[in-house]
N, C-alpha and C positions, 0 to 999 in steps of 0.2 A: 788697117785703122791710121788715119793722121795722127802723125807723131805731134807732140806739142809745140814745135816751131810752126807746123802748119797751121795750127789752131790758132795759134797768136796772130798770126797774117790774116786768117777768114775775119777775126773778130776785130782786128784794128784796118785792115783793107788798104795795106799799104806794105811796101816791099821791105822798109827800112824798121824790122821790129826791132821794139824794145819792149822791156819789162813792163807786164801790165800796170803794175802798182805806178809805174811812173804818169800813169794818165788817170789817175784818181785826183779830182780836186773836190774841195769843200763846196757844198751848193751856194750858189748865190745867196745873200741874205736878203736881196731885196724883195719886194712882194711881187705877186706874177698876176696878172689881168688873164680870164680865161674866159671864152664865150660856149654859153650853154645853151644850144637850142637856135633856132626853133626846129632846126632838121633833127635834134637828138630826140630818140623816140620817146623818153620819159617828159618832154616836154609836149608831145602831143601836135607838133607840128606847127602851134600857135603861139608860143610864149618863146623868147629870149630872155637869157638872164646872163648879164655881163658880170661877171663873180671877178673879186680881188680876192686871192687865197695866199695864205701864206703855209706853204706846202700842201695838206691836204686839208686844212682848216679855212673855211670862209672868213674874211675879215669885213668885207661889204659886198654889198649886191645893187646892181640896179637892173629891176623889172620891167620888161618892155612887152606888153600886151599888142594885140590890134592885127595880127597878121591873117585875120578872115576878113574883114572888110565888110561888116553886115550890113550896116547902114540903116537898124531898124528904123530908129526914131525919124530920120530924115524920109526913109522910103515911104512910111507912113503917113506922110503928109499929102502924098501925092495917088494914095488909093483910097477906095471906099472901105468901110468898117469892116464889111465880109470878107473884101478882099484881102484885109489885113492879116487874116487868120492863117494863110499859108507862110507870112513873115514870121508871125509866133511859132510856127512848128521849128523854124530855124534857129531861134535863140539857145535853149537849151535842148537838144536836139536827139537826148537819149531819153527825155520825158516829154514829149510835146504835147502831149494833152492837157497837161496841168497848165502848160502855157494858153492853150486853147482856151481854156476856162476862166482865166483870168482876164483875158483880153474882153469875151463876151461880159464879165460881170461889170466892167468899169464902162462898157456902152448900155447896159440895163439899168445901173445907177443912175445915169443921166437920162435915161428916159423914164424912171421911175418903174421899173419892172420889177425890181429885185424880189418882191412879195408874189408878183404874179406868175413865175414859172413854174409849170407843171412838177408835181412831186416826183413823177416817173422821171423825168428829164434831169432832176436833181439828183435823183439816186444813179440815174446813170452816167451823170458827170461825176461823182464820188465813185464809181466802179472804175472809170476810165483812168480817173487819176490816181487812184491807190495801186493799181496795175502799173503805172507808169512809175509811181515811186518806187515798186520792187525793181522794174527793170533797171534805174537809177543806180539804185544800192547794189546790185548786182553786177552791174558794169563796174563800179568805184571799187568795190571789194574785189572782185576777180582781178581786176586789170592790176589794182594795187600788189596786191599778191604775187600775180607774175612779175611783175618789174622786180622783185626782190628774190627772184626765184623759183616760187612756188607756181608752177605751169599747170600740176593738176587742179587746184580750186579754181583758175581760171576758165578751165575748159568746162568744168563741173556748172560753174556760174553763169557760162555764155549759152551753155546748153538750155538751164531753166529760163533763161532771160529769152531765148528764141519761140519756148514754149508761148511765151507772153504775148511776143511779137507775133506770132501768129495767129493768135485770138485777136489782139489789136485789128490785124489786117481783116479778119473777118468782120468786125463792129464797122469799120471805116473804109475800107478798100485797098488801102496803103498799108505798107509794112512801117515806115516811120514817119513821114511828112504826112500826118492823118487830115488835117482841116475839118475834123469831125464837128466840133462845137458852135453853134450859130446865136447870133444876139437872140434871147428868147426861147434856147433850147437847145436841141441836137438836130444834127441832120437826117438821121435814120434811125429806127429803132433797133436794139440788140436783135442779133440773126437768130434762128432757131436753134434748141439744143445748147444757148450761150451758158445756162447756170450748170450744167451738167459738165460742159467741156471744162468751165472754168472751175469747178468743184476738184475734177480731176487732176486739172495743172496743178492748182494749190498742192493737193494732197503730194504731188510727185516732186515739188519744188521744196516742201519740207523734208523729203527725203534727203534731197540734196543738200540742203543747210546742214543735216546733222552731221553728213559724210566731212563736208568743207571745214567744219568746226571741229571734228575730231582731226583734220589734218592741219588744221592752224591755231586753235586755241594753246594747244600744249606744245608747239614746235618751239625749240629753243631757238632756232634762228630766226624765226619770225618774230616769236616775242622780244629779242634782242636788238633787232632792227628797229621796233617801234615803241617799245615801252621807254620813256623819258625823252622820244623825240618830237623834236616839235613842240614843243609843251607851252600853252597859252593859259594864263590866270582869268579867273572868271571878270575881275575889273580890266583886264586888256580885251576881253573878248566883247563888252560891252561899249569901252572906250571906241573899238575900231568898227563896231556897228556889223559885229559876227552874229549872223542865225544858223539856224537849221542844225544837222548835227554836229557842226564844229562848235557852236556855242554851247549846244547842250553837253557836250563834251567835258566843257569849262565848270559845267553845274548853272548854267543859264536854265531856268524852266520857263523857255518862251515856244510856244508852237500856235502857229495862227489859227490852227484848226480848233484849240482848245481856248486861246486868250480873245480872239475874235471869230466866234464860230460864224460859220457861213454854209450854204447848202445843206446838207442833211447831217452835217456832221455831228450836231447835238444829238441827235437820233441813235447813234450808235457809240460805245463803249470801246476806249484805248486809253492807254497810259501812255505818258512821253517820258522817254528813258533817259536819263541823266547820267554822266559821269562824275569824276572826282578830279583827275589830275591834268585834264586838257591835251594830252600826250597822242600821239598818233595813234597809239593802242586804244583809248577810249573812243576815239572817233569810228576805227573798226567795230568795236563793240556796241557803240549808240546805233551804228547802221544796222549790225546784225540783229539789235532786238527790235529796231523800227520794222525789219523785213518781218517779223513775226507779228506786231502790232497791224501791218496792214494786211496781212492774209485774215488776219482775225476781223477786220472791219470788212474786208471783202465778204466774208462767209456771212457775215450779219446783213450785210445789203442785199445779197442774194435772197434771203428769208424773206425781207421786209419789203422789198421793191413792191409797188402796186401795178395795176397795169393803168392804162389813162393814155393821155397826150403826150407827144414829147416835144411840143413846141407850145409857145403861148399862142392864144386865139387873139393875135392884136395886130390888126392891117398893116401897121405902121413897120413891123418888121419881119411878118411871116409871108412868105410867097403864096400865093393861092394856089388851090391845087390843080395839078398838070391837064385834068380835063376840063376845068373853067378855063384855065387860059388859053386853050386851044377852041373855045369854044362860045366865047364872050368878050367883047371887044373892052368891056370894064376890068375883068380879069388880066387881058394881055396887057393893058396898059399899065396896068400895077405891076406887075412881073417885069415888064420892061423899064418902068421907071427904078424899080428897087436894084434891078442889075445895073444899068447903065448909069443911074444919078447918086443911088446908093442909099442904106437907111438915113433918114434924116434927123439927127441927134439934135435934142435944143441946145440951144448958146447955155454955155457953162464951164465948169469943171469939175473934175471927180477924181478920185484914187481908190481903186479897188486891189487888194492883195489877197495873195493865196499862200498855202505853204506849199514851195516846190520842191522838189529833191536835194535841193542845196538852202531851204529856209525861204525866208519870205521872198515871194517873187509880186512885185506890184507895178501898176501902169497908172499912171498919171496921163490925163487926156483934157487938154482944152479944146471945147466944141464951140463952132462958131454958127451952128444953124444949119449949115448943109450937110452933105454926105460923106464928107473926108474931114477928120481931125485936123484941127487948127494947128494944134501941137500934140505931139507924144512924147513921153519919157517911160523909159523902162527900169524899174529900180530891182538891178539884177545881181543877186549873190554872189555871183562866180566872181564879179568886178570888184565886190567889197571883200570878198574872202583874199584874192589874189594882190591886193593892196598890201594883205598881211604876210605876203610870204617873204617879204626881204626882212622883218624882224624874226620871223621862226627859223630861217635857216643860219641867222647869225652865229658865230661861233659853233656851228657845226660842220662837220665832215663833208666833201663834195658827196659822199656816196647816201649822206642822209638827207641829202636834197630830192632823191629820188622817192622814198616815201613820205616825206612831207608834201611835197607836191601833188602825191599821188590822193592823198587823203584830204588834202583843200578841196579836190573834185573839181578842179576849175573847168568849166564848159566855154570853149571859145566862143561859140555862137553868140550868147548871151552876155561873154565878158566886155567885148571890144561893141557889141549894139551895131 
């Protein structure tokens, strides 16, 4: 075993060893600038925060989003209305089906088709949207728990998310970037045995949620890291434009599905969960309750969905049947014009919005009568919510940034657009 003198040499890294107490100095009183992200794992590779800290406490912060460079709004000016659906998949890429629905709705609003969409297509849109909302909340809660050290809930929730992703892949043919919804309806009908498969998946997901709640709800470490952290008042949430689970955790009773009903949401029953403290723990609890409400909505939709068409019978936006395309010149020309020139949207402007995984997701489009938007704007909740990060982490410890940022649930794709 090395003697004390040798240990001192190892510690100090020099031959002229002096007493360790001689090397102790008071920490400098100056504030320190610390760079957190974008390579920091809790920043998800898309956000950088320049922190000014006094020891471990955040004094000031400068949040820098924009490391994905999605360019959705400018790209949309050079693509047809149908070609933009793959771009919407890459906004909130955790729940892309909801983005698809929002984009279709703004085009249908400009064309006056809102009331003409077949009932079955509307039910399918709600089904895939609520499945996507569940995958969004499972990802947020699971990842946030994992970042606080609770790796079990992360694995449990990601397992359940994978079950839903597999079902959505059966519906659209793609695991994540679905491009499934179309202006006027959806691209294809639900697969065989879908209702039975989804019912089984929901039953298994409920079991997983019970296990995760048992692991987290009464866990002292989890509650200490979440309760009272990143609290926001109702007035602050409204003033900053917060929506979705973040606003509802503050007691803001606003849900697009209830306040501005669209599709077939008026035909299903569900509650809007609200919090009281607006802290990270309430955001977690609101998302857990929203998971249960989405499962209830899906069960109702499976019972109520009618048979029928999945695409509006309107030659302005629906493609002709393949058989006609191959055998008649009129159908072939119509198919060609749809694909090459795009759906002709009448000149005008419109805003359509849906309840996304993080709250109100809206699309504002200025149409000039061609097959491509003159201007497109995305009201992305992630960008709004990230703008509150600076105030939420103020006077908190550096370690508190992890749960605060996690429960904001910033998705980079829709944040920098």
